N, C-alpha and C positions, 0 to 999 in steps of 0.2 A: 202104734203112731211110728212112722218112720221119721228119724233124725239123720241129718247128713251135716257133718260139721266139716268145713274145708279149713285149712292153715296153710302156712308156708308162704303166702303171698309178701311183696314189699317192692322196695325200688332197687333197681339194680343197673348198672350201665350196660349199655350196648355191648355185646359179645359176652355177657356174663350169663350166669345158669340160676336156677331156682328149681326147688322141687315142692310141688304142691301135694297135700295130702288130703284124703276124704274119709273119715271115719263114720260109718253107716251103723245104725241100730234100729230095731223095731221090725225087721223083716229078714227072712233068710238070704242073706247077702250073696251066696255062691250060685243062686239060681238066676241071678238077674245080670242082665249086660249093664255095665256101667260106663258113664262118658263124662268128658269135659267139654264143656263149652264156655264161649266167652262172648262177650258183649261190650264193644267201644261205644264211647259217646257219641250219639247220633246215629248208632249202626244198628242192624238187627242182631240179634243172639245168632251165634254161628257155631256147629259142631267143630271142636278141635280134635277130639279123638275118643274113640270107643274100642271098649274090650268086650267080649262076650263071656257068657259064663263057661266056655270052653277054652278060653284064652285068645281068640283070634282077635286081631287089632285092625283098625282102620284109622287113617288119618286124613286131615285136611291136607291138601296139596301145599298149601304155604307154610305149614310145618313138618312135612316128611323131612327125615334125615336129621330134624334138630330136637323134636319131641319124642318122648318115650312114655307110653301109657303101660301101667303094670296094675297088678291085684294080689292082695295076699289075703286069701279066703280065711285064714286061720285069724287074721286079725280085723276082718270085715273093713278092709282098707283099700282104697284105689290111690295110686300115684301119678302124678305127671312130672317126669324129668324134663326140664325145659333148658336147653343149651344154646348158645349162639343166639341169645335173644337181641331182638331188633326192636326199635321204638313202635313199630306197628303192631308189635305184641302187646302193647299196653291196652288192657281192659281188665274188666271185672269177669273172673274166671268162676264158673259154676259147676258144681258136681251134680250129675243125675243118676238116679238108679230107675231102670226098668222103664225108660222113657216117661215116668211118671213123676217122679219124686224129685225135689231140688233143693240144694243147700243154699244158704244165704248168700254165698259168693266171697271171694277173696280178692282183692285190688293187687294187680301186677302192673308196676309203671318201670317202663324202661327208658333211661333217660341219662344223659351225662351232665 
């Protein structure tokens, strides 16, 4: 049984930073692509960042240059470093494994 546990969300002022973590269990972590998605109220869930098993990364245009995805296969964990946060980054952020499995989500709110 796959379990993905996100953490690190919260309330931050515009221009601030947060680091999200997603700890995985139940599958061989290193062979899967891992992604961060987000869903704002009234909007569809969208891909924020993706990292393949080989370490290649891909980002939504809206977060390029501000967000960084990384993974630590020894810890079965994927991270999303978010800098220069904007109010439009406010959403529930979800971790995804292998385009199949989802975490429960963590709320990120950017507001002054």
